[in-house]
N, C-alpha and C positions, 0 to 999 in steps of 0.2 A: 503493499500500500502505499510506500513512498517513490515519489519521482525519483528515476535513475541520475536526474542532473543533482540532485542534491547529494549523493552521495562520493566519496572521493576514496579511491585504492592507491595504495600507494607501495612503490617495490622499487629493488637496486638496480636489476639490469633488465636490459630490454628484452631480451629472451622469458623472463621472468614474467614483466610486467604481459608479452603477446601471451602467454600461458596462461596466466592471471584471468584476462578476459575474456579467451576462447571459454574454459571452464564455466564464467559468468554466463558467457552468450550458449551453451548447451545443459548449464542448469537451468535456467528459466525460461519459461513457456513463454514470457511477453519478452517484447523489446527491447533493450537495455543499454542501444548504441548512443542516448546522451548521457550514460556513465561517463564518470571523469576518471581516468585509468591510467597509467604509468609508473614510470619511475619519477624521484624527486627532479632529478634534472628538467626532464621533460613536463612536468608540470608548472615546473620555476619559468621555461622557456614561453611555455604561454599567455602564464601569465603575464609578465614582462613583456611578450610583445603586445598585447592589450594596452599595458597601462606605463611601459617604459620612458614614456616623455614626463612621465614626474620627477623621475631621477637624470631628464636631459639626455635620453637615446632616444632613437628614433625606433620602428617598430619593426627597422629594418636592418638591427644589428646583425653582424656575421659572428658565428660563433666557433672560436679557436682551437682544433684539434693541440694537444701536447706538444708536437713539432711544432706549429705555429707560433704556440706561447712562446718555445724555447727560442725561438727566431728573432721577434721583437722585444724579447729580453737582452739578449743578448748585441741588438741594435740600440737598446738602452742606457746596455753599459759602457758602450763604445762611444753613442752620444755624450756618455756623462766623463768621458778626459780617462777612465779608467785603463789601465793597462793590465791586463793577467799574468806576463810576465814581470812585470816588476812587483806585485804583490801575487801570495796566492790566493787571489778572488774565486770564488763559486761557479761555476759555468751556469750557462742558463738554465740546462734540465736541473741541475739541484737548487737553485734559488724558485725556479718552479714549484720543486716539489718542499721548499721553506716554505714560501708563500703560500701554498695551498693547508700545509698543517695550520700555520697560525687561524688562518681562514676558519677550516673547520673544525679546530679545538677551540678555537676564540679566546687563546692564552695569549701573554703577550710574545713577541720577536723574542726579547732579550731571556724569557725562562725555555723557549723552545731550541734556542742555537745552547743555549746552557746543558740540556738535556741530549739532545741530540748531534749536534753538530760544532761543540766547545771551540773547534780549534779555529770557527770564526767567529768566535766573541766578541775577538779585537776589533772585527769589522763590522761591529753592529750598528753602527751610526752611518759608515756607507752603503751597508745593505736596505738600510731603509728608506736612503735617499734612491736608490735603485726604485724602490719598489714604488715609491709614491710617483716617479716620474710612468714608472711601467704603468701605473692606474690612469696616471693624464693622458697618457699615448694610446690606451684600449679606447678613452673617452673621447678624445680627438679623431678617431677612425671608425667610431660606433660599434666597435668589438667586444665580444666579452668571452670568459676562457669557461671553461666548465667550473669550476667553483661559483664564478658571479653568477651564475643562473640560480644559486642558493640565496647565497649571501644576498645579493642583487634585491632577489625577491622579498628575504628576511626583513632587510634594509625600509623597503618599501614601504611594507607594512607596520613597521615599527615608528616612518617619518608620517605617512600619509592613514589614518585614523578613519577614513572616507573611504579609501579603496580598501583594505581590512577589514570593514565592516560590510564590503559588496561583498568579501568572501564569508565571510560568519555566517552572512543571511541564506547564503547558496549553498554551501557546503556543513549539510546538518550530522553526515556522517561519515567519520574517518574509517578506514581501516589498514593499518599498515602491516606487511607480509615483513619475515624475520628482521621484529621491531630493534633484535640486540646489534643489528648491523651499523643503527642511525648511528650516526654523529653530533656532536652539542647542536650542531647550526639546523640539521633536519630535525632534531626533536621540537626545537626553539619553534620551527615553521608550525609544526603540529598543535604544539601548543598553544599561539598564537592562534591560532586559525578555530581552535575550541578551549577558551581561557578555562570555562568553567569543569572540563574535563571529562562531560559527560557525551555520548553519544560514540565513543574512542575505540578501538577496538585493536587490540596489536596480536600478534603471533611471534 
């Protein structure tokens, strides 16, 4: 008796999302095509395509894969005048990993470096500067990386109550598969959509 549009199903991989939606289609005698289902990233992408202008992104933003991300970071490092031969500076793929850890754990970069990359701790300020430049470059080129699909969705909900309220009214039931796999930012999105913690089912 619930409108499919009021139900949100979340999981972690595209394969699991397809399997989940196929099972729903096979189990139900009614058309459930209006159901919102997919990975956290794909749902974030859908929401940002509709409302990204609230964060100064146009709806046609491009999504960078890890290789694109690494190349852009390397470009930013070069434009910042950093010579990796002079100082032992992390390469683009390592920086991408560092930025991703910080975003998804919501922990300070200094803490992350101390725990996982202590040999880069003396470069903390330089790495933070590169990250700021990277964020500006993404905004200037209307690009997002995979982590942005989660971080920017959460940020938009936090900064724009009107938009968050649209989805709180629409999404009345949330089901999350493999909930132990959620990171801090994904759990925050679920909590923000159902602040009363009612009508949330997790596996």
